[in-house]
Structure formats: C-alpha cells, structure tokens
PLY file of the C-alpha trace (Angstrom):
ply
format ascii 1.0
element vertex 330
property float x
property float y
property float z
element edge 329
property int vertex1
property int vertex2
end_header
89.21 114.69 125.03
90.75 111.23 125.21
90.46 110.97 121.44
92.48 114.12 120.81
95.07 113.24 123.46
95.49 109.90 121.73
95.94 111.57 118.35
98.47 114.10 119.65
100.46 111.53 121.62
100.44 109.16 118.66
101.97 111.63 116.23
104.40 112.85 118.87
105.55 109.27 119.39
105.83 108.60 115.66
107.81 111.80 115.15
110.12 110.96 118.04
110.69 107.47 116.68
111.39 108.81 113.19
114.07 111.24 114.34
115.60 109.04 117.05
115.45 105.80 115.10
116.12 102.53 116.94
118.09 104.28 119.67
116.56 102.24 122.50
114.99 98.82 122.78
111.46 100.15 123.28
111.73 102.61 120.36
112.99 99.78 118.15
109.93 97.70 119.00
107.57 100.66 118.55
109.12 101.40 115.16
108.71 97.75 114.17
104.98 97.79 114.93
104.24 101.47 114.33
101.39 101.05 111.84
99.45 99.10 114.47
99.56 102.10 116.81
96.61 103.37 114.78
94.46 100.34 115.61
92.77 101.98 118.69
91.31 104.56 116.29
88.77 101.88 115.40
87.45 102.02 118.96
86.94 105.77 118.71
85.08 105.33 115.45
82.81 102.76 117.10
82.18 105.21 119.94
81.24 107.93 117.45
78.81 105.61 115.68
77.32 104.50 118.99
76.89 107.98 120.48
76.04 109.78 117.27
78.37 111.82 115.12
79.70 114.74 117.13
81.44 117.26 114.90
84.67 117.53 116.89
85.43 113.85 117.23
84.39 113.11 113.67
86.71 115.76 112.26
89.54 114.70 114.54
89.39 111.04 113.59
88.85 111.90 109.94
92.08 113.88 109.98
94.08 111.14 111.71
92.69 108.51 109.34
93.60 110.53 106.26
97.05 111.32 107.65
97.63 107.66 108.41
96.63 106.54 104.94
98.63 109.25 103.19
101.69 109.62 105.38
102.22 105.97 106.19
100.73 104.01 103.31
102.14 106.39 100.67
104.85 108.64 102.10
107.85 108.28 101.70
107.39 105.33 99.37
106.98 107.04 96.03
109.59 105.54 93.73
111.23 107.43 90.87
110.06 105.64 87.71
112.69 104.28 85.37
112.37 102.95 81.85
111.67 99.23 81.80
114.34 97.09 80.18
113.77 94.49 77.51
114.89 91.52 79.64
113.04 90.23 82.69
113.98 88.21 85.72
111.62 86.93 88.40
113.02 86.66 91.92
111.54 84.94 94.98
112.52 85.15 98.63
111.20 82.43 100.90
112.03 81.59 104.52
111.04 77.94 104.45
111.42 77.30 108.24
114.10 74.93 109.44
111.51 72.67 111.13
109.49 72.31 107.94
109.22 68.78 106.57
106.57 69.65 103.97
108.78 69.64 100.88
105.79 69.51 98.53
104.33 72.53 100.34
107.57 74.46 99.78
107.58 73.57 96.09
103.90 74.47 95.56
104.32 78.31 95.39
107.52 77.83 93.38
105.62 75.88 90.72
102.87 78.50 90.76
105.13 81.57 90.55
107.86 80.01 88.38
110.62 82.36 89.53
114.01 82.42 87.84
115.91 82.81 91.13
114.82 81.52 94.55
116.55 82.80 97.67
115.72 80.56 100.64
116.39 81.15 104.32
116.44 78.71 107.25
117.27 75.94 104.82
118.87 72.87 106.37
121.10 70.28 104.72
118.28 67.72 104.58
115.84 70.24 103.10
118.47 71.35 100.60
119.12 67.84 99.34
115.42 67.03 99.06
114.71 70.26 97.18
117.69 69.74 94.87
116.33 66.34 93.82
112.93 67.75 92.93
113.97 71.09 91.45
117.18 70.23 89.59
115.48 69.87 86.20
114.26 73.48 86.30
116.89 74.97 88.62
120.19 73.30 87.73
122.32 75.94 89.47
122.45 76.01 93.27
124.53 77.51 96.04
124.15 76.70 99.72
125.75 77.67 102.95
126.10 74.22 104.49
125.06 74.66 108.09
122.79 73.18 110.72
122.08 76.65 112.05
118.70 78.34 111.64
120.34 81.19 109.72
121.38 79.00 106.80
120.70 80.34 103.29
120.53 78.74 99.86
119.80 79.87 96.32
118.32 78.07 93.30
118.71 79.56 89.83
117.72 78.88 86.25
120.70 81.01 85.23
124.37 80.06 85.71
125.87 81.03 89.07
129.36 82.21 88.21
130.55 82.84 91.76
129.27 82.71 95.33
130.71 84.45 98.38
129.53 83.83 101.94
129.48 86.78 104.33
129.15 85.80 107.97
128.33 88.31 110.67
127.16 88.17 114.28
123.63 88.87 113.09
123.30 86.18 110.46
124.57 85.02 107.10
124.24 85.96 103.48
125.38 84.95 100.03
126.68 87.31 97.38
126.11 85.62 94.03
127.23 86.64 90.57
124.71 85.32 88.05
124.82 85.43 84.27
121.27 86.28 83.16
120.44 87.09 79.53
124.15 87.53 78.76
124.50 90.10 81.50
126.08 89.94 84.95
123.77 90.66 87.87
124.46 90.29 91.57
122.08 88.63 94.01
122.46 88.93 97.79
120.50 86.40 99.84
120.18 87.68 103.43
118.92 86.29 106.71
119.34 88.35 109.86
118.68 87.19 113.40
115.27 87.35 115.03
114.34 88.21 118.62
113.33 85.57 121.10
109.88 86.39 122.54
111.25 85.89 126.07
113.68 88.79 125.53
110.77 91.24 125.56
110.10 90.24 129.15
113.31 90.89 131.02
116.12 90.86 128.45
115.68 94.31 126.93
119.39 94.85 126.29
119.39 91.83 123.98
116.64 93.42 121.88
118.58 96.59 121.15
121.78 94.62 120.53
119.91 92.47 117.98
118.68 95.52 116.06
122.19 97.01 116.05
123.75 93.77 114.80
121.27 93.69 111.92
122.24 97.22 110.99
125.93 96.31 111.14
125.33 93.31 108.90
123.90 95.55 106.18
126.74 98.02 106.65
129.18 95.12 106.16
127.34 94.01 103.01
127.44 97.51 101.55
131.14 97.75 102.38
131.73 94.44 100.60
129.96 95.75 97.50
132.04 98.91 97.55
135.36 97.14 98.17
134.71 94.69 95.33
133.40 97.29 92.86
129.97 95.66 92.72
127.45 98.30 91.61
124.27 98.65 93.66
122.47 99.44 90.40
123.02 95.85 89.17
122.19 94.18 92.49
119.14 92.41 93.90
119.13 92.33 97.71
116.51 89.97 99.11
115.71 87.81 102.10
114.35 87.75 105.64
115.52 90.97 107.31
113.48 90.56 110.53
112.78 94.31 110.49
109.97 96.49 109.17
109.89 99.80 107.31
109.85 101.62 110.63
113.31 100.41 111.62
116.64 102.04 110.83
117.72 99.01 108.81
115.17 99.91 106.15
116.53 103.46 105.92
120.12 102.18 105.61
119.12 100.05 102.64
117.12 102.81 100.96
119.88 105.41 101.42
122.34 103.00 99.79
120.34 103.30 96.55
118.09 100.25 96.73
114.37 100.33 95.86
111.70 98.36 97.69
110.22 96.38 94.81
106.92 95.63 96.55
106.34 99.25 97.55
107.23 100.42 94.04
104.09 98.88 92.54
101.69 98.18 95.42
99.81 101.01 97.14
98.30 98.64 99.71
100.72 97.68 102.46
98.71 94.90 104.07
98.85 92.51 101.10
102.62 92.51 101.51
102.68 91.17 105.07
104.74 87.98 105.18
104.91 86.89 108.83
103.59 85.02 110.79
101.47 82.54 108.86
101.04 78.77 108.96
102.39 78.75 112.53
101.59 75.07 112.91
105.14 74.45 111.74
106.34 75.98 115.02
103.38 75.53 117.38
101.44 72.40 116.46
98.17 73.51 118.07
97.96 76.85 116.23
95.98 77.20 113.05
96.94 79.22 110.00
97.16 82.90 110.90
96.97 86.09 108.83
100.42 87.75 108.81
100.69 91.22 110.34
104.31 92.22 109.65
106.36 92.74 106.51
109.87 91.50 107.22
110.72 89.77 103.91
111.87 92.05 101.09
113.18 92.16 97.55
115.24 95.32 97.02
116.67 96.27 93.63
119.21 98.66 92.20
118.31 101.41 89.74
118.89 99.27 86.67
115.83 97.20 87.59
112.19 98.18 87.16
109.52 96.30 89.10
106.72 95.05 86.84
104.76 93.36 89.62
105.32 92.05 93.13
103.14 89.83 95.30
103.08 87.42 98.22
101.71 83.89 97.95
99.25 82.38 100.40
99.61 78.62 100.55
99.97 75.74 103.00
103.74 75.62 102.75
104.51 74.48 106.29
106.53 77.66 106.86
105.73 80.61 109.11
106.60 83.00 106.25
104.84 83.78 103.02
107.04 83.75 99.91
107.44 87.07 98.10
107.96 87.28 94.34
108.93 90.29 92.19
109.03 90.32 88.41
111.79 92.70 87.31
112.81 94.23 83.99
116.40 95.32 83.42
0 1
1 2
2 3
3 4
4 5
5 6
6 7
7 8
8 9
9 10
10 11
11 12
12 13
13 14
14 15
15 16
16 17
17 18
18 19
19 20
20 21
21 22
22 23
23 24
24 25
25 26
26 27
27 28
28 29
29 30
30 31
31 32
32 33
33 34
34 35
35 36
36 37
37 38
38 39
39 40
40 41
41 42
42 43
43 44
44 45
45 46
46 47
47 48
48 49
49 50
50 51
51 52
52 53
53 54
54 55
55 56
56 57
57 58
58 59
59 60
60 61
61 62
62 63
63 64
64 65
65 66
66 67
67 68
68 69
69 70
70 71
71 72
72 73
73 74
74 75
75 76
76 77
77 78
78 79
79 80
80 81
81 82
82 83
83 84
84 85
85 86
86 87
87 88
88 89
89 90
90 91
91 92
92 93
93 94
94 95
95 96
96 97
97 98
98 99
99 100
100 101
101 102
102 103
103 104
104 105
105 106
106 107
107 108
108 109
109 110
110 111
111 112
112 113
113 114
114 115
115 116
116 117
117 118
118 119
119 120
120 121
121 122
122 123
123 124
124 125
125 126
126 127
127 128
128 129
129 130
130 131
131 132
132 133
133 134
134 135
135 136
136 137
137 138
138 139
139 140
140 141
141 142
142 143
143 144
144 145
145 146
146 147
147 148
148 149
149 150
150 151
151 152
152 153
153 154
154 155
155 156
156 157
157 158
158 159
159 160
160 161
161 162
162 163
163 164
164 165
165 166
166 167
167 168
168 169
169 170
170 171
171 172
172 173
173 174
174 175
175 176
176 177
177 178
178 179
179 180
180 181
181 182
182 183
183 184
184 185
185 186
186 187
187 188
188 189
189 190
190 191
191 192
192 193
193 194
194 195
195 196
196 197
197 198
198 199
199 200
200 201
201 202
202 203
203 204
204 205
205 206
206 207
207 208
208 209
209 210
210 211
211 212
212 213
213 214
214 215
215 216
216 217
217 218
218 219
219 220
220 221
221 222
222 223
223 224
224 225
225 226
226 227
227 228
228 229
229 230
230 231
231 232
232 233
233 234
234 235
235 236
236 237
237 238
238 239
239 240
240 241
241 242
242 243
243 244
244 245
245 246
246 247
247 248
248 249
249 250
250 251
251 252
252 253
253 254
254 255
255 256
256 257
257 258
258 259
259 260
260 261
261 262
262 263
263 264
264 265
265 266
266 267
267 268
268 269
269 270
270 271
271 272
272 273
273 274
274 275
275 276
276 277
277 278
278 279
279 280
280 281
281 282
282 283
283 284
284 285
285 286
286 287
287 288
288 289
289 290
290 291
291 292
292 293
293 294
294 295
295 296
296 297
297 298
298 299
299 300
300 301
301 302
302 303
303 304
304 305
305 306
306 307
307 308
308 309
309 310
310 311
311 312
312 313
313 314
314 315
315 316
316 317
317 318
318 319
319 320
320 321
321 322
322 323
323 324
324 325
325 326
326 327
327 328
328 329
C-alpha cells in the first residue's frame, strides 16, 4: 500500500511541478532535484527481494522504473537531427572555483580535451593572469570581465575574438563574444548565474525563489540582447554555469528560444553528465573528492551546430565543478 501511495504521490508531484514551474521556493527546489525523488524506489525493491516477489508490488515498481527511465531519461530530450557541417569547433565550459590555486589542475583537462574555446566561470584576476601565461601559446585570444567577484567570467580562444560585450544583471554576469572561426562568424555567450547559499534553505525561503527568478530574468535579458542586435540563435553557442537543472524553468526558457542541449543530444545516460559537486576540498578542506549528483553546467547550441560528442572530465582540478566539453560541427 505504501509503495503505491508513493508512486501516485510521486507522479502527482512531478506533474504539478511541470505545470506550475518554479512558482514557489519549495517547487523550485523539488524541480532542481526531481530525478532523485525516485531514489526511495530502491528501498521498495529491496523489500520485494527480502520478502519474496509479490505480483502487485513487482508490477507496480516495474512500471514506475520503466516510466522513470523513459519519461525522464529520454523524454522530452529527443533532438531533431541536422546535417553535420564540414567545419568543427570544440567548446569547453569550466567553473574553475575562485578559491582554486591549482593552476596545473585547471590546465590538465584543457590539455587532455584540447578545446578551441574555453569559457571559464569564477575566474579571478590572479587566476586569469596565471592561466594567460601558460595558455597564451595555444590560446592567444582572451577576454575577461575584470572583477574580484565570484561571478567573474573569462574566455580563451584559438580563434580571433572580434568583439566582446559584457552583460551585467542582478543574477550574474556574461560575455557575448563574436568569434571568427573557419572564416565564419559565430557568437559565444559565457554565462554564470548566482547560486543559493545553503543557509537560505533553512529560514530564508524568499531568497531562494528570488534567486531562481533572477536567473530566469538574466536569460530573458540575454535573449533580448540577441534579438535587439540581430544576433541569430542559430549561430550561437550558449554555455556556462547556470546553477539550475533540467527540471527548472530556466532550462525551458533556453530550449524554447531555439537552443539545443548538446550533451543531451548525443548522450542517453544522464548521470555521466553530472558536473557538481566534485573535488569539494577546494571549498571544504576536510572533504574528499565526491561524485557529482547535479547537472548545472551546460553547452547549448543553435540549429546550425550539430553535436558530434559531448562529455565531462573527471580530474583533480581543485574545482568543485567538472568541465564539460562538446565537439560541434557547423
């Protein structure tokens, strides 16, 4: 009985969250962690194994497991295939953590992945100068938002950066870059939105909802900037640390604008795409490396790009985020 009540209440809650979106602070948090709402199903499976397979419970949990795998892991993430272009560009997004002093650790996945464009978040002036010195031979073109704030962003590129515009909002900062790649203009938007302080969950609920709404407004402002400056979404790569998951309204705003989730386009398994938190020793010295359980770092592309492959990199970088790399044809 408890099993079926759990199943019914779970899908009722997911349906309510889908239609209501991030309309309240608690729905926003539930939507952020919604795939973990299925975790208690493991306990019911253990109970079935322990007590013997009763037909009712077995069928019930089989149905919820299949629905979870199909509806969440696959739906609505089918992407319309497009013909791959002849030119390729490899993009990386990497929140390097403003406290991170491990410059060699930051460079390690870059050397391994060899991206053409690197969008960094939480990059400080000191980190930027140190990385410039070591990466300038391969990445001669750079653009930084000089700031001591955590929300600072910076971009390294093998291709010429023809222009760079900073967009500042209450939620964070981003760069809009025009890059000449393979004799063609593409636009790269490096985004970092604000995160939630853990203490806000315990007594500062209004701050949680306000944070989600400011993130949404930031993306609305970015889309308005693209429209006002006649920058086509189809030629744009939008990437960075969005501090939101697929369950949040922010994700739907980006998808409805015409962007494709490059990781989802080629990877049927969600869990390999989790980017945060890992290597938490950079923040909490006594913690060991952890396995990430949320996907908050993304590389979105316009319709003129086709994702060839996309993956995260596990390495001792000193950051609490895993870097994400997508190889794109256009």
